[in-house]
VOGU-3710 file (C-alpha; in Angstrom, 3 decimals, decimal comma):
1> xxxxxxxxxx> 86,972/-7,338/-40,195  84,504/-7,004/-43,123  82,816/-4,154/-44,767  79,492/-4,497/-42,964  76,339/-6,767/-42,975  74,723/-7,284/-45,960  71,116/-9,104/-45,450  67,897/-10,023/-47,610  64,307/-10,883/-46,614  61,712/-13,037/-48,160
11> xxxxxxxxxx> 58,114/-14,101/-47,124  55,673/-16,974/-49,167  52,921/-19,221/-48,377  53,336/-22,668/-47,225  49,694/-23,606/-46,298  48,708/-26,982/-47,538  45,638/-29,237/-47,574  42,631/-27,180/-45,386  40,208/-30,042/-45,996  40,187/-33,920/-44,554
21> xxxxxxxxxx> 44,021/-33,531/-43,744  45,231/-34,602/-40,166  47,023/-31,484/-37,918  50,322/-32,133/-36,793  50,712/-31,283/-33,183  48,442/-32,977/-30,645  48,030/-36,179/-32,548  44,095/-36,163/-32,656  43,246/-38,780/-34,925  40,024/-36,700/-35,564
31> xxxxxxxxxx> 41,305/-33,186/-35,680  41,431/-32,951/-39,546  41,637/-29,705/-41,444  38,107/-28,289/-42,460  39,112/-24,709/-43,822  41,472/-21,862/-43,214  41,552/-19,157/-40,315  45,185/-17,800/-41,045  46,868/-19,089/-43,744  51,052/-20,375/-42,741
41> xxxxxxxxxx> 54,056/-18,426/-44,267  58,091/-19,215/-44,528  59,883/-16,275/-43,647  63,371/-16,686/-44,899  66,053/-14,021/-44,011  70,143/-14,446/-45,680  72,720/-12,801/-43,809  76,414/-12,048/-44,832  79,276/-10,652/-43,702  82,495/-10,639/-45,936
51> xxxxxxxxxx> 82,941/-14,248/-47,253  80,476/-15,818/-44,819  76,418/-16,288/-45,112  74,069/-17,563/-42,900  70,183/-18,836/-44,249  68,024/-18,332/-41,439  64,183/-19,476/-42,314  61,384/-19,541/-39,898  58,449/-21,688/-40,981  54,565/-21,131/-39,590
61> xxxxxxxxxx> 54,463/-25,179/-39,193  54,051/-27,852/-36,267  57,655/-29,209/-36,412  60,533/-28,923/-38,850  60,923/-32,548/-40,281  64,204/-33,656/-41,772  61,897/-34,827/-45,148  61,516/-30,975/-45,568  65,300/-30,175/-44,673  66,585/-32,243/-47,067
71> xxxxxxxxxx> 64,444/-31,692/-49,820  65,101/-27,716/-49,226  69,092/-28,859/-49,345  68,603/-30,180/-52,582  66,976/-27,948/-54,140  69,415/-25,017/-52,544  72,536/-26,726/-54,286  70,731/-27,338/-57,425  69,965/-23,701/-57,669  72,856/-22,081/-56,018
81> xxxxxxxxxx> 75,864/-24,562/-55,528  77,517/-24,598/-52,664  76,515/-21,003/-51,385  73,699/-22,701/-49,169  74,691/-26,025/-47,068  73,709/-28,039/-44,260  75,959/-26,170/-42,210  74,648/-22,840/-42,528  71,187/-23,514/-42,762  68,851/-23,296/-39,828
91> xxxxxxxxxx> 65,532/-24,310/-40,948  63,256/-23,467/-37,933  59,467/-24,376/-37,049  57,305/-21,642/-34,887  55,244/-25,002/-33,728  51,596/-24,349/-33,963  49,432/-27,504/-33,737  46,816/-26,604/-36,397  48,740/-26,772/-39,300  47,949/-29,819/-41,759
101> xxxxxxxxxx> 50,659/-32,653/-41,520  51,387/-35,900/-43,326  55,004/-34,031/-44,709  57,300/-36,468/-42,869  59,111/-39,449/-43,964  58,564/-40,877/-40,297  55,447/-42,364/-39,857  54,762/-41,464/-36,300  53,683/-38,190/-37,419  51,781/-39,095/-40,836
111> xxxxxxxxxx> 49,581/-41,455/-38,086  46,307/-39,288/-38,793  46,742/-37,968/-42,345  46,280/-41,525/-43,934  50,122/-41,650/-44,552  52,297/-38,800/-46,600  50,782/-35,805/-48,443  52,404/-34,886/-51,011  50,430/-31,549/-51,831  51,150/-30,342/-48,326
121> xxxxxxxxxx> 54,846/-31,465/-48,357  54,845/-29,486/-51,792  52,907/-26,439/-50,505  55,768/-26,267/-47,589  59,007/-27,011/-49,524  57,923/-24,639/-52,788  57,072/-22,043/-50,591  60,018/-22,461/-48,582  62,160/-22,061/-51,662  60,439/-18,659/-52,924
131> xxxxxxxxxx> 60,881/-17,042/-49,562  64,569/-18,158/-49,992  64,666/-17,031/-53,455  63,054/-13,322/-52,460  65,827/-13,071/-49,661  68,534/-13,962/-51,862  67,434/-11,665/-54,233  66,989/-8,776/-51,807  70,547/-8,777/-50,406  71,532/-5,353/-49,842
141> xxxxxxxxxx> 73,522/-3,430/-46,957  72,449/-3,243/-43,561  73,032/-2,359/-40,036  72,025/-5,508/-37,662  70,762/-4,746/-33,732  70,173/-6,928/-30,855  67,908/-5,758/-28,390  66,681/-7,734/-25,119  64,034/-7,437/-22,728  61,407/-8,914/-20,672
151> xxxxxxxxxx> 57,726/-10,641/-21,123  56,604/-11,800/-18,070  52,316/-12,500/-19,212  53,067/-14,508/-22,391  53,730/-17,969/-20,989  53,149/-20,131/-18,029  55,285/-23,139/-16,878  52,822/-26,336/-17,691  54,757/-28,809/-15,810  55,806/-26,718/-12,404
161> xxxxxxxxxx> 56,346/-30,011/-10,697  59,234/-31,100/-12,950  60,290/-27,482/-12,825  60,732/-27,815/-8,810  62,556/-31,196/-9,023  65,540/-28,994/-10,675  68,011/-27,482/-8,231  67,367/-23,852/-6,651  70,445/-22,197/-8,433  69,156/-23,387/-11,558
171> xxxxxxxxxx> 65,301/-22,349/-10,661  66,604/-19,316/-9,549  67,483/-17,942/-12,924  63,484/-18,418/-13,734  61,446/-16,286/-11,658  57,683/-17,592/-11,957  59,264/-20,676/-13,690  59,270/-19,122/-16,976  61,972/-17,608/-19,664  60,621/-14,367/-19,879
181> xxxxxxxxxx> 63,770/-13,150/-22,654  62,277/-11,500/-25,261  65,157/-11,205/-28,126  64,655/-8,904/-30,941  67,179/-9,051/-33,749  66,673/-5,893/-36,072  67,672/-5,199/-39,706  67,865/-1,856/-41,096  68,389/-0,213/-44,117  68,873/3,488/-44,544
191> xxxxxxxxxx> 67,789/3,968/-40,668  64,416/2,252/-41,490  63,276/-1,113/-40,186  62,635/-3,701/-42,967  63,031/-7,127/-40,840  62,833/-8,107/-37,300  63,173/-11,767/-35,839  62,280/-12,275/-32,338  62,617/-15,151/-30,098  60,461/-15,893/-26,932
201> xxxxxxxxxx> 59,696/-19,189/-25,561  55,833/-19,935/-25,602  54,053/-23,370/-27,130  51,908/-22,735/-30,027  48,821/-24,175/-28,399  46,327/-21,242/-28,200  44,662/-22,827/-30,226  43,247/-25,979/-29,099  42,673/-29,964/-29,816  38,874/-29,466/-31,146
211> xxxxxxxxxx> 39,956/-26,719/-33,663  39,619/-27,703/-37,281  40,923/-24,259/-39,165  44,313/-23,811/-40,398  46,016/-21,123/-37,997  49,450/-20,333/-37,447  48,385/-19,634/-33,523  49,585/-17,075/-31,298  53,759/-16,441/-33,230  51,891/-16,369/-36,681
221> xxxxxxxxxx> 49,244/-13,794/-35,132  52,404/-11,909/-33,891  53,863/-11,223/-37,166  50,415/-11,011/-38,987  49,776/-7,991/-36,793  53,172/-6,128/-37,292  53,457/-6,857/-40,770  49,565/-6,573/-42,214  47,948/-4,387/-39,658  50,822/-2,407/-38,555
231> xxxxxxxxxx> 52,987/-2,253/-42,005  50,029/-3,061/-44,549  51,669/-5,952/-46,130  49,599/-7,465/-48,716  50,460/-10,848/-48,822  49,411/-11,758/-52,389  50,299/-8,600/-54,474  53,450/-7,135/-52,114  56,353/-8,256/-54,193  58,398/-6,112/-52,007
241> xxxxxxxxxx> 57,012/-5,982/-48,401  58,174/-2,944/-46,423  58,971/-5,208/-43,319  59,226/-9,104/-42,529  59,000/-9,959/-39,278  59,387/-13,521/-37,814  58,223/-14,974/-34,353  60,607/-17,654/-33,811  60,992/-20,408/-30,479  63,744/-21,036/-28,269
251> xxxxxxxxxx> 63,507/-23,263/-25,136  59,749/-24,122/-25,259  59,363/-27,204/-24,006  57,616/-26,835/-20,603  56,310/-23,187/-21,872  52,345/-22,935/-22,385  50,647/-19,746/-23,646  47,286/-21,142/-21,362  47,736/-18,748/-18,527  44,803/-20,293/-16,628
261> xxxxxxxxxx> 46,269/-24,029/-15,855  43,084/-25,517/-16,149  44,003/-29,316/-16,487  42,097/-32,272/-18,247  39,999/-30,233/-20,380  39,522/-30,071/-24,377  38,322/-26,370/-24,023  40,924/-23,145/-23,956  42,216/-21,988/-20,636  43,631/-18,769/-20,779
271> xxxxxxxxxx> 44,036/-15,276/-20,691  40,264/-16,089/-22,090  37,909/-18,967/-22,340  38,118/-18,131/-26,411  41,016/-19,545/-28,342  40,547/-17,365/-30,942  40,698/-14,579/-28,322  43,652/-16,046/-26,751  45,712/-16,586/-29,906  45,367/-12,657/-30,758
281> xxxxxxxxxx> 46,323/-11,724/-27,212  49,526/-13,789/-26,715  50,232/-12,860/-30,176  49,566/-9,290/-29,370  51,769/-9,470/-26,119  54,660/-11,080/-28,260  54,046/-8,243/-30,576  54,219/-5,515/-27,907  57,287/-6,642/-26,351  59,229/-6,504/-29,647
291> xxxxxxxxxx> 57,920/-3,593/-31,031  59,189/-1,767/-28,011  62,409/-3,496/-28,418  62,423/-2,238/-32,151  61,935/1,194/-30,741  64,949/1,249/-28,470  68,280/2,243/-28,326  71,313/-0,325/-29,729  74,312/-0,081/-30,959  75,248/-1,969/-34,312
301> xxxxxxxxxx> 76,261/-5,451/-34,266  79,939/-6,197/-35,550  80,400/-7,392/-38,821  80,816/-11,101/-37,680  79,547/-14,395/-39,107  80,307/-17,739/-38,415  78,553/-21,491/-38,636  79,272/-24,569/-37,060  77,212/-28,163/-37,411  77,748/-31,604/-36,691
311> xxxxxxxxxx> 75,191/-34,653/-36,812  75,205/-37,072/-33,834  73,442/-40,594/-33,185  71,060/-39,789/-30,085  70,840/-43,484/-29,895  74,018/-44,754/-29,268  76,313/-41,709/-28,050  78,703/-41,703/-24,925  78,469/-39,073/-23,079  81,744/-37,511/-21,290
321> xxxxxxxxxx> 81,746/-37,108/-17,223  81,598/-33,351/-17,354  78,669/-33,450/-19,085  76,420/-36,144/-17,044  76,071/-34,239/-14,133  76,871/-37,264/-11,585  80,751/-37,119/-12,538  80,460/-40,292/-14,552  80,255/-41,454/-18,449  77,188/-42,888/-19,605
331> xxxxxxxxxx> 75,603/-43,661/-22,916  72,244/-42,608/-24,574  69,904/-45,323/-24,863  67,583/-46,128/-28,242  64,706/-44,266/-28,627  61,458/-45,643/-26,878  58,059/-44,450/-26,189  56,910/-43,961/-22,516  53,293/-44,153/-21,159  53,297/-40,484/-19,889
341> xxxxxxxxxx> 53,671/-39,542/-23,570  50,832/-41,137/-24,597  48,810/-39,506/-21,673  49,522/-35,694/-23,481  49,841/-32,358/-22,003  47,241/-30,758/-19,809  46,675/-28,414/-22,526  46,070/-31,498/-25,131  45,189/-34,660/-23,243  46,301/-38,100/-25,081
351> xxxxxxxxxx> 45,061/-41,249/-25,017  42,762/-42,820/-22,151  44,207/-44,871/-20,031  47,836/-43,319/-19,455  48,604/-40,917/-17,114  51,746/-38,038/-16,719  53,896/-38,923/-14,000  55,091/-42,331/-12,742  51,563/-43,479/-11,938  51,125/-46,416/-14,782
361> xxxxxxxxxx> 51,364/-49,464/-13,183  50,750/-51,931/-15,653  53,483/-50,236/-17,877  56,113/-50,310/-14,726  55,579/-53,746/-14,230  56,239/-54,822/-17,804  59,085/-52,563/-18,265  60,801/-53,626/-14,845  59,643/-57,375/-15,495  60,758/-57,594/-19,260
371> xxxxxxxxxx> 62,733/-54,606/-20,508  64,640/-53,381/-18,123  65,395/-56,828/-17,011  66,697/-57,863/-20,415  68,561/-54,919/-21,141  71,104/-53,186/-18,619  71,847/-50,871/-21,459  67,926/-49,791/-21,835  67,557/-49,495/-17,818  70,774/-47,542/-17,245
381> xxxxxxxxxx> 69,372/-44,892/-20,071  65,744/-44,969/-19,617  64,499/-45,908/-16,041  62,414/-44,944/-14,654  60,570/-44,479/-18,210  57,494/-47,025/-18,519  57,918/-48,443/-22,034  55,365/-48,443/-24,413  56,877/-48,546/-27,528  60,571/-49,905/-28,266
391> xxxxxxxxxx> 60,466/-46,762/-31,377  64,348/-47,992/-32,273  62,881/-51,792/-33,083  60,092/-50,511/-35,087  62,502/-48,126/-37,192  64,121/-51,247/-38,121  61,073/-52,344/-39,899  60,044/-48,911/-41,282  61,044/-44,949/-40,312  59,156/-43,930/-37,002
401> xxxxxxxxxx> 61,667/-41,613/-35,270  64,828/-39,799/-36,282  67,657/-40,943/-34,438  70,642/-39,400/-36,445  70,477/-35,539/-36,054  71,771/-32,522/-36,758  73,150/-29,920/-34,128  74,242/-26,436/-35,122  75,893/-23,558/-33,535  75,516/-19,863/-35,568
411> xxxxxxxxxx> 76,644/-16,654/-34,589  75,406/-13,362/-35,642  77,606/-10,570/-34,336  77,280/-10,887/-30,554  74,202/-13,403/-30,670  74,804/-17,160/-30,701  72,041/-19,692/-31,252  72,595/-23,059/-30,691  70,157/-25,027/-33,050  68,521/-28,091/-31,339
421> xxxxxxxxxx> 66,194/-30,330/-33,463  63,607/-30,642/-30,241  61,648/-29,385/-27,602  64,415/-27,907/-24,675  62,805/-27,236/-21,478  63,481/-23,722/-19,924  66,238/-25,402/-17,102  67,630/-27,385/-20,278  67,844/-24,618/-22,313  69,877/-22,965/-19,705
431> xxxxxxxxxx> 72,409/-25,501/-19,053  72,970/-25,596/-22,468  73,455/-21,709/-22,715  75,910/-21,488/-19,807  77,893/-24,320/-21,253  78,564/-22,809/-24,515  78,608/-19,106/-23,112  81,344/-20,017/-21,003  83,319/-21,493/-23,820  82,486/-18,520/-26,396
441> xxxxxxxxxx> 83,276/-15,952/-23,295  79,835/-14,815/-24,065  77,026/-13,086/-22,223  74,087/-15,279/-21,040  71,326/-13,475/-22,847  73,562/-13,116/-26,016  73,531/-17,190/-26,084  69,679/-18,847/-27,042  68,564/-22,177/-28,001  66,877/-22,084/-31,507
451> xxxxxxxxxx> 64,643/-24,640/-30,935  62,505/-27,130/-33,720  65,750/-26,835/-35,877  66,064/-28,723/-39,161  64,793/-31,965/-37,492  62,931/-33,611/-34,619  63,388/-35,701/-31,785  60,835/-34,694/-29,366  61,796/-33,173/-25,780  65,036/-32,502/-24,282
461> xxxxxxxxxx> 64,874/-32,389/-20,163  67,151/-32,153/-17,200  68,248/-35,759/-15,570  66,247/-34,370/-12,222  62,952/-33,482/-14,678  63,555/-37,102/-16,158  63,014/-38,692/-12,612  59,370/-36,985/-12,516  58,264/-38,569/-15,964  55,584/-35,998/-16,796
471> xxxxxxxxxx> 54,990/-35,616/-20,547  58,059/-33,971/-21,143  60,393/-36,236/-19,594  58,738/-39,048/-21,415  58,836/-37,551/-24,712  62,614/-37,234/-24,091  63,201/-40,225/-26,508  66,981/-41,071/-25,692  66,712/-41,867/-22,177  68,242/-39,325/-19,084
481> xxxxxxxxxx> 71,343/-38,703/-20,852  70,200/-37,012/-24,005  70,708/-33,481/-22,435  74,554/-34,291/-21,634  74,632/-35,586/-25,703  73,562/-32,006/-26,656  75,467/-30,222/-24,097  78,512/-32,443/-24,966  77,855/-31,560/-28,764  77,226/-27,948/-28,268
491> xxxxxxxxxx> 80,584/-27,570/-26,573  82,351/-29,032/-28,787  80,955/-26,566/-31,594  81,657/-23,843/-29,414  85,545/-25,182/-29,158  85,519/-25,503/-32,792  84,230/-21,834/-33,362  86,870/-20,576/-31,004  89,540/-22,117/-32,635  88,670/-21,396/-36,282
501> xxxxxxxxxx> 88,519/-25,192/-36,980  85,595/-27,425/-38,574  83,460/-29,350/-36,611  83,403/-33,313/-37,450  80,683/-33,940/-39,950  79,069/-36,978/-37,648  76,703/-39,722/-39,008  74,134/-37,968/-41,341  70,693/-39,297/-41,750  69,387/-41,805/-44,877
511> xxxxxxxxxx> 67,147/-40,519/-47,219  63,946/-41,870/-46,370  62,008/-40,362/-49,358  61,586/-43,598/-50,877  59,700/-44,749/-47,963  56,399/-42,388/-48,454  53,450/-43,940/-48,418  49,692/-42,899/-48,488  47,054/-45,376/-47,078  44,205/-43,246/-46,641
521> xxxxxxxxxx> 41,489/-42,588/-49,231  42,750/-39,763/-51,462  39,823/-36,886/-52,435  37,107/-38,684/-54,757  35,509/-36,489/-57,393  33,268/-33,493/-56,610  29,354/-33,254/-57,311  27,450/-30,115/-57,088  24,842/-30,496/-54,093  22,513/-27,767/-55,023
531> xxxxxxxxxx> 22,964/-26,179/-58,538  26,341/-25,021/-59,968  29,623/-25,358/-58,300  30,238/-21,706/-56,515  26,738/-21,257/-56,656  25,424/-19,093/-53,222  23,378/-21,183/-50,620  22,951/-18,720/-48,467  22,904/-14,701/-49,035  24,252/-12,031/-46,703
541> xxxxxxxxxx> 22,121/-9,666/-45,261  21,284/-6,372/-46,249  23,334/-4,043/-44,200  25,883/-4,180/-41,881  27,553/-2,218/-39,214  31,283/-2,351/-37,793  31,705/-5,499/-35,030  28,469/-7,429/-36,913  29,224/-10,764/-38,532  28,768/-11,608/-42,332
551> xxxxxxxxxx> 27,965/-15,167/-43,134  27,392/-16,696/-46,607  27,419/-20,377/-48,101  28,276/-21,560/-51,382  28,123/-25,052/-52,986  31,611/-26,046/-53,370  34,504/-28,585/-54,025  37,036/-30,413/-51,954  39,538/-27,756/-51,137  42,655/-30,335/-51,016
561> xxxxxxxxxx> 42,009/-30,255/-54,975  44,257/-27,005/-55,073  45,876/-25,471/-51,849  46,047/-22,103/-54,163  49,413/-21,742/-52,498  50,129/-17,814/-52,458  46,409/-17,338/-53,486  43,288/-17,471/-51,581  39,708/-19,491/-51,838  38,113/-16,057/-50,769
571> xxxxxxxxxx> 37,929/-12,345/-50,799  36,297/-9,561/-49,459  35,502/-6,894/-51,964  34,584/-3,289/-51,869  32,962/-1,638/-54,904  35,091/1,426/-55,572  35,113/3,524/-58,669  37,964/1,712/-60,288  36,324/-1,757/-60,058  35,959/-4,077/-57,319
581> xxxxxxxxxx> 38,705/-3,872/-54,607  39,768/-6,499/-52,338  39,967/-5,990/-48,498  40,334/-9,098/-47,082  41,099/-13,092/-47,811  41,506/-16,295/-46,479  44,821/-15,140/-44,898  43,232/-12,150/-42,949  42,423/-12,165/-39,078  39,079/-11,048/-39,863
591> xxxxxxxxxx> 37,956/-14,103/-42,093  37,158/-17,557/-41,463  36,551/-20,742/-44,304  35,027/-23,700/-43,232  34,767/-26,737/-45,325  31,881/-29,648/-44,663  31,428/-32,529/-46,646  27,864/-33,368/-48,175  27,441/-36,822/-48,846  29,921/-38,872/-50,623
601> xxxxxxxxxx> 31,052/-36,335/-53,088  29,765/-32,495/-52,043  30,962/-29,833/-50,383  29,608/-26,690/-48,631  31,874/-23,603/-48,011  30,794/-21,446/-45,195  32,505/-17,573/-45,129  32,271/-15,565/-42,443  33,517/-11,709/-42,068  34,133/-9,904/-38,815
611> xxxxxxxxxx> 33,583/-6,288/-39,902  36,279/-4,701/-38,533  35,863/-1,365/-36,638  37,677/0,784/-39,263  36,103/-0,493/-42,191  35,264/2,113/-45,097  31,608/2,576/-45,762  30,190/0,929/-48,861  29,097/-1,664/-51,058  30,465/-5,351/-50,233
621> xxxxxxxxxx> 30,763/-8,756/-51,796  32,093/-12,279/-50,822  34,007/-13,838/-53,536  34,448/-17,796/-53,495  36,999/-19,503/-55,820  37,362/-23,309/-56,033  38,617/-26,183/-58,142  36,655/-29,426/-58,867  37,883/-32,437/-59,839  36,071/-34,689/-61,919
631> xxxxxxxxxx> 35,389/-38,312/-62,292  37,947/-38,923/-65,001  40,472/-36,569/-62,758  40,639/-33,343/-64,457  40,118/-30,066/-62,707  37,917/-27,028/-63,317  38,379/-23,370/-61,711  35,448/-21,941/-60,670  34,505/-18,849/-59,177  31,152/-17,807/-56,838
641> xxxxxxxx> 30,129/-14,396/-55,381  27,271/-13,135/-53,147  24,807/-9,866/-53,822  26,312/-6,672/-52,946  25,367/-5,489/-49,251  26,093/-2,419/-47,542  28,484/-1,551/-44,389  27,864/1,424/-42,489
//
């Protein structure tokens, strides 16, 4: 027994390059950042019970790249010694598809960014470390409470034909073919809620692959709504926020927020036809479910904290007969990218000429006639996958995809999290949870898959789903026995936890930081297009009312010159007796910052403000702050402001 829980919370900005940086998620070459709608944030939570600690970080980014995890671990060791380690760090991504990419050491994920983007990588790592430092300094006695409920109108199964291939006893666990479980871990001090972490399965794809504004998507909006709109947190100046709330992922592989199931389109499809409103609605529904759990009766969790982790080589792992489903041992296969993977999903169509499913005749014939004929091991692991890219061969020349990855199991009171570095479908997640719960003697709802943790290997599907070869199955890079490998590994961690013994370390991944390359054209120098930088090209009108939209345009500079982490490019200011008061910035839902290139060296910045219904009447202005790069590389900050306008 211990004396009880201590916990700390921290939050920081991790927004990267907001102009001409490929977005990570949909894999579209033409989806380049061109402004900001919602800034991206890191939320860190430190838990302590007795001598044990756990560091849980939820970052609003697409994928939890090994590059970020390794650098964070290096900095943690330098700053805190052995306090935070690879076995007690869970660094998770919310899986927004509208954040800047280029921060991986594996080239696959830098394909639309012109290579490695050091400014975005630095923003993510620096911001993550800042959030952790705040959480570490915030450690204090708390009570933890765990609540669970169901949320039925924020997700849908985007691959129902794959789900239908699973056995009836598995499908019966998910009425409506969705995982409706919403889990909330409450952090309370002196009877007051100071932190919350919610786990719910839905993709970060409310924003579409035609959007070019940085957005934290529906989970980011859920956190923003709770912190900013409900609790009044000031992200820029609130050094000690009253509450920090994070919305994390579970087994989200086949869970989509696009409820209307309109396939093969570039437009969003649910609940409305407007992607911004969909982001807000799906986020608000997650918030409402979590807020209800925050008010529910719950007994404090026992102060027991534990963690285990191991590395596995997914490209060549023997899976025992008890974990394969057919009663025979098998081996995972080397990483392979498939035709249906290149087809993309219904909510984000991929490359022309590829189809989800088994209807890729050219690639099927090539796989049967070449790859599977040449290698029995490849055939037994991957068939009926239509091989397009032998990623394991490319890896030998240049790092493309991760092969050696971490798997975690952590305990927070009666809550257990299985940390998986990928996107797990709901039935695959169910099998993981059941196997681990059986070893631990835990309730099934108290065992969750924590997806998108510490590294990334694409998808994890059941062998039955694998046979259908829709996008999720085709993206199961290491073949049909990949789920069995994860179940076997997670069960091993659970047994080690029960027995109180360490888990085997396994083969760690290599340090690939020397492989960072940028082959795209970096930003050139800036030239003002009409007058000085910061000059107003389009002034706002004289008068506005709630519900109207203020629009203004400035002579700008390239937004990647300074990402302004922890700052802002814009401010909506009100004239108060004490001076100009900022009421909104580029991290607020009511504002949008649009950047566009004028000629080779010019920039225009368009700022819009949706005047809120509860706005205070008064005189307002829009302020823009930028950084210009000269021919010799020197940078100069500048500001511009509009004339005053009335809001009444």
